[in-house]
KOLBABA-126825 format. One line per 5 residues: number of its first residue (from 1); their letters; for each residue x, y, z of C-alpha. Coordinates in steps of 0.25 Angstrom, whole numbers, plus 5000, padded with zeros to 4 digits. Layout:
NUM	A	X,Y,Z; ...
# end
This chain:
1	MNVTG	5000,5000,5000; 5006,5014,4996; 5002,5026,5003; 5005,5040,4997; 5002,5053,5004
6	TVTPT	5002,5068,5000; 5005,5078,5010; 4997,5091,5008; 5002,5103,5016; 4991,5111,5023
11	APATL	4990,5125,5019; 4999,5133,5029; 4993,5144,5037; 4994,5158,5033; 5007,5164,5037
16	TNADR	5007,5173,5049; 5016,5185,5053; 5024,5176,5062; 5028,5167,5050; 5042,5172,5045
21	CDRCG	5051,5169,5033; 5060,5158,5035; 5071,5166,5027; 5071,5180,5033; 5060,5180,5044
26	AQARV	5051,5190,5037; 5036,5187,5038; 5033,5174,5030; 5024,5176,5018; 5026,5162,5011
31	RVVLA	5025,5148,5017; 5032,5137,5009; 5028,5123,5012; 5038,5113,5009; 5038,5098,5012
36	SGDLL	5049,5101,5023; 5041,5112,5029; 5037,5127,5028; 5045,5139,5024; 5041,5153,5026
41	FCAHH	5045,5165,5018; 5043,5180,5017; 5039,5184,5003; 5053,5187,4998; 5059,5174,5002
46	AKAYE	5047,5166,4997; 5050,5172,4983; 5065,5170,4984; 5063,5155,4988; 5051,5152,4980
51	PNLRD	5058,5146,4967; 5066,5136,4976; 5054,5132,4985; 5041,5133,4977; 5043,5119,4970
56	SALQW	5045,5112,4983; 5035,5119,4991; 5022,5112,4995; 5015,5125,4997; 5019,5140,4994
61	VDESA	5010,5149,5003; 5013,5163,4999; 5006,5174,5007; 5014,5185,5002; 5002,5191,4995
66	QLVDA	4997,5195,5009; 5008,5205,5009; 5002,5213,4998; 4988,5212,5004; 4993,5217,5017
71	VETTV	5000,5229,5010; 4988,5232,5002; 4979,5233,5014; 4988,5242,5022; 4991,5252,5011
76	EP	4982,5264,5012; 4978,5271,4999
# end
């Protein structure tokens, strides 16, 4: 009897202000889920490492668009 299984990662929770970039310590905006664990990156470092990590990532959760939304809601006309 052969048994095969597939691991389906759960959707990670939204990043919080306490989540920090693993490279520089800035606020994390991207979570990269790998088979070996998660990496958190600021928007800058996510862009820098994306070419090397995208193919091996199980999930790429990019919340950097929230930066634009936050700026647009705080700017007064």
